[in-house]
C-alpha positions as CSV (number, residue, x, y, z in Angstrom):
1,X,95.0,97.1,-15.8
2,X,91.5,97.6,-17.3
3,X,90.2,101.1,-17.2
4,X,86.7,102.7,-17.3
5,X,85.6,106.3,-17.6
6,X,82.5,107.2,-15.7
7,X,80.7,110.3,-17.0
8,X,77.5,111.7,-15.3
9,X,75.3,113.4,-17.9
10,X,72.5,115.8,-17.3
11,X,71.1,117.8,-20.2
12,X,74.5,118.1,-21.9
13,X,72.9,118.5,-25.4
14,X,75.4,119.5,-28.0
15,X,78.3,118.7,-25.7
16,X,78.4,115.0,-24.7
17,X,78.6,113.8,-28.3
18,X,81.8,115.8,-28.8
19,X,83.2,114.5,-25.5
20,X,82.7,110.9,-26.6
21,X,84.3,111.6,-30.0
22,X,87.5,113.0,-28.3
23,X,88.4,109.7,-26.6
24,X,91.5,108.1,-28.1
25,X,91.7,104.3,-28.6
26,X,93.4,102.8,-25.6
27,X,92.8,105.7,-23.2
28,X,90.2,103.6,-21.4
29,X,88.6,100.2,-22.2
30,X,85.0,101.4,-21.8
31,X,83.0,104.6,-21.3
32,X,80.1,104.5,-19.0
33,X,77.6,107.3,-19.3
34,X,75.1,107.7,-16.5
35,X,72.3,109.8,-18.0
36,X,69.8,111.6,-15.7
37,X,66.4,112.6,-17.1
38,X,67.3,111.4,-20.7
39,X,65.5,113.1,-23.5
40,X,65.1,111.7,-27.0
41,X,67.4,114.5,-28.2
42,X,70.3,113.7,-26.0
43,X,69.9,109.9,-26.4
44,X,70.0,110.4,-30.2
45,X,73.2,112.5,-29.8
46,X,74.8,109.8,-27.7
47,X,73.7,107.0,-30.1
48,X,75.2,108.9,-33.0
49,X,78.5,109.4,-31.0
50,X,78.5,105.7,-30.0
51,X,78.5,104.6,-33.7
52,X,81.6,106.8,-34.3
53,X,83.3,106.1,-31.0
54,X,86.7,104.4,-30.9
55,X,85.9,103.1,-27.3
56,X,83.0,100.8,-26.4
57,X,80.2,102.7,-24.7
58,X,77.7,101.7,-22.0
59,X,74.6,103.8,-21.2
60,X,72.9,103.7,-17.9
61,X,69.8,105.9,-17.3
62,X,67.7,107.4,-14.6
63,X,64.2,108.7,-15.4
64,X,64.7,111.7,-13.3
65,X,67.7,113.6,-11.8
66,X,68.9,111.9,-8.6
67,X,72.1,113.8,-8.1
68,X,75.6,113.7,-9.5
69,X,76.8,111.5,-6.6
70,X,74.0,109.0,-7.2
71,X,74.9,108.9,-10.9
72,X,78.6,108.3,-10.2
73,X,77.8,105.6,-7.7
74,X,75.8,103.8,-10.4
75,X,79.0,104.0,-12.5
76,X,80.9,102.6,-9.6
77,X,78.5,99.6,-9.4
78,X,79.0,98.9,-13.0
79,X,82.8,99.2,-12.8
80,X,83.0,96.9,-9.8
81,X,80.6,94.3,-11.1
82,X,82.5,94.1,-14.4
83,X,86.0,93.9,-12.9
84,X,87.6,97.2,-13.9
85,X,90.8,98.0,-12.1
86,X,91.0,101.8,-12.6
87,X,88.2,104.3,-12.6
88,X,88.3,107.7,-14.3
89,X,85.6,110.3,-13.5
90,X,85.2,113.3,-15.6
91,X,82.6,115.9,-16.7
92,X,80.3,115.4,-19.7
93,X,80.0,119.1,-20.6
94,X,83.3,119.4,-22.4
95,X,85.2,121.1,-19.6
96,X,87.5,118.0,-19.3
97,X,89.6,116.7,-22.2
98,X,89.5,112.8,-22.6
99,X,92.8,113.0,-24.4
100,X,94.4,113.9,-21.1
101,X,93.3,110.7,-19.3
102,X,96.7,109.1,-19.7
103,X,98.2,111.9,-17.6
104,X,96.2,110.5,-14.7
105,X,96.2,106.8,-15.4
106,X,100.0,106.6,-16.0
107,X,100.5,107.6,-12.4
108,X,98.6,104.6,-11.3
109,X,99.8,102.1,-13.9
110,X,103.5,103.0,-13.9
111,X,104.1,104.8,-10.6
112,X,101.9,102.9,-8.1
113,X,99.6,105.7,-7.0
114,X,96.1,104.9,-5.8
115,X,94.4,108.2,-6.4
116,X,95.2,110.9,-8.9
117,X,93.7,114.4,-8.8
118,X,93.7,116.5,-11.9
119,X,94.9,120.1,-11.3
120,X,94.8,123.1,-13.6
121,X,97.2,124.8,-11.3
122,X,100.2,122.6,-11.8
123,X,102.8,123.3,-14.5
124,X,101.4,122.0,-17.8
125,X,97.8,122.5,-16.6
126,X,95.5,125.4,-17.5
127,X,92.1,126.9,-16.9
128,X,90.3,128.7,-19.6
129,X,87.5,131.2,-19.3
130,X,87.0,130.4,-15.6
131,X,84.3,132.7,-14.0
132,X,85.9,135.2,-11.6
133,X,84.2,134.3,-8.4
134,X,84.6,130.5,-9.0
135,X,88.2,131.2,-9.8
136,X,88.8,132.8,-6.4
137,X,87.0,129.9,-4.6
138,X,88.9,127.1,-6.3
139,X,92.2,128.8,-5.5
140,X,91.4,129.3,-1.8
141,X,89.6,126.0,-1.1
142,X,92.8,123.8,-1.4
143,X,94.4,125.7,1.5
144,X,91.6,124.6,3.8
145,X,92.0,121.0,2.7
146,X,95.7,121.1,3.1
147,X,95.3,122.4,6.7
148,X,92.5,119.9,7.6
149,X,94.1,116.8,6.1
150,X,97.8,117.5,6.3
151,X,98.2,116.6,2.6
152,X,99.3,119.4,0.2
153,X,96.6,120.1,-2.5
154,X,96.7,122.5,-5.3
155,X,93.1,121.7,-6.5
156,X,90.1,120.0,-4.9
157,X,87.0,121.0,-6.9
158,X,88.2,119.6,-10.2
159,X,86.2,116.5,-10.8
160,X,88.7,115.0,-13.3
161,X,90.2,112.2,-11.3
162,X,91.4,108.6,-11.5
163,X,91.7,106.0,-8.8
164,X,92.0,102.3,-8.2
165,X,88.7,100.4,-7.9
166,X,90.1,98.8,-4.7
167,X,89.6,102.1,-2.9
168,X,85.9,101.6,-3.2
169,X,86.1,98.2,-1.5
170,X,87.9,99.6,1.6
171,X,85.5,99.0,4.5
172,X,86.6,102.3,6.0
173,X,85.1,104.0,3.0
174,X,81.4,103.9,2.5
175,X,80.4,105.8,-0.7
176,X,76.9,104.1,-0.7
177,X,75.5,106.4,2.0
178,X,72.3,108.3,1.1
179,X,73.8,111.7,2.1
180,X,76.3,111.4,-0.7
181,X,73.7,111.5,-3.5
182,X,74.8,115.0,-4.6
183,X,78.2,116.8,-4.9
184,X,79.1,115.5,-1.4
185,X,80.3,112.2,-2.8
186,X,83.4,113.4,-4.5
187,X,84.6,115.4,-1.6
188,X,83.8,112.6,0.8
189,X,86.0,110.2,-1.2
190,X,88.7,112.8,-1.6
191,X,88.9,113.3,2.2
192,X,88.9,109.6,2.9
193,X,91.7,108.9,0.5
194,X,93.9,111.8,1.8
195,X,93.4,110.8,5.5
196,X,93.6,107.0,5.2
197,X,97.1,106.9,3.9
198,X,96.5,106.0,0.2
199,X,99.2,107.0,-2.2
200,X,98.0,110.3,-3.6
201,X,99.3,112.7,-6.3
202,X,98.1,115.4,-8.7
203,X,98.7,115.7,-12.4
204,X,98.2,118.7,-14.7
205,X,95.0,118.9,-16.8
206,X,93.0,121.6,-18.5
207,X,89.6,122.8,-17.5
208,X,87.7,124.8,-20.1
209,X,84.5,126.7,-19.4
210,X,82.5,127.1,-22.5
211,X,80.2,129.8,-21.2
212,X,80.6,132.6,-18.7
213,X,78.8,135.7,-17.6
214,X,75.1,135.4,-17.7
215,X,75.1,132.2,-19.7
216,X,74.9,128.9,-17.8
217,X,78.4,127.3,-17.6
218,X,77.7,124.7,-14.8
219,X,74.9,122.8,-13.1
220,X,76.4,123.9,-9.7
221,X,74.4,126.6,-7.9
222,X,76.6,128.6,-5.4
223,X,73.7,129.0,-3.0
224,X,72.1,125.6,-3.3
225,X,75.2,123.5,-3.8
226,X,77.9,125.4,-2.0
227,X,77.2,123.7,1.3
228,X,77.4,120.3,-0.3
229,X,80.9,121.1,-1.5
230,X,82.2,122.5,1.8
231,X,80.3,120.3,4.3
232,X,82.0,116.9,3.8
233,X,85.5,117.9,4.9
234,X,84.1,119.6,8.0
235,X,81.6,116.9,9.0
236,X,84.3,114.2,8.5
237,X,86.9,116.2,10.4
238,X,84.7,116.6,13.5
239,X,83.4,113.1,13.3
240,X,79.8,113.9,12.6
241,X,79.9,111.7,9.5
242,X,82.0,108.6,8.7
């Protein structure tokens, strides 16, 4: 099966180049970067990394930031139009390790799963330098998902995932809705997969935060984006969204 890694990128200067260089030959067949608000500095970094990359690289760009969900959907469109069978989504800021991609894709290629969630909380996984408040939330949130979906989850907020492209063609799943332009998209898809009977599993991965304390370690704002993370499971559960 052909595999593609979709990586949304927003101002990951000094990070995205290192991420690209960590891809092993054969982990995926192509990397697709979706770059929001590209600056000459980050484009130069990406081009330098592309020259050294072991994996072919495609760059898609938006002149302004349209949201992580919007960016991932652009990656979906590319993957579907080019016939890729398996889609991997991961962060571009160095928190996810591309060398761990086979942990996810083997569950699809060899074990027949449709959707694989990376989890730092399974044996063999690990979280490093996780901010305290975020650590509490990501530990408690899966309990709500397990209760609302009936499917046991150890992690939900980890964006390091792999799934069959056919999931996106299911008419019961509409990832192209405008309300999914932000962080809502990944939680919408996660809920749909868990509740529509797809074969789901988790695999251990690492998640490393490079900065903590007062230094910026994520683009997610607890006040601005917290609702976008929590709302999809509630809205879908009560039937307010489809």
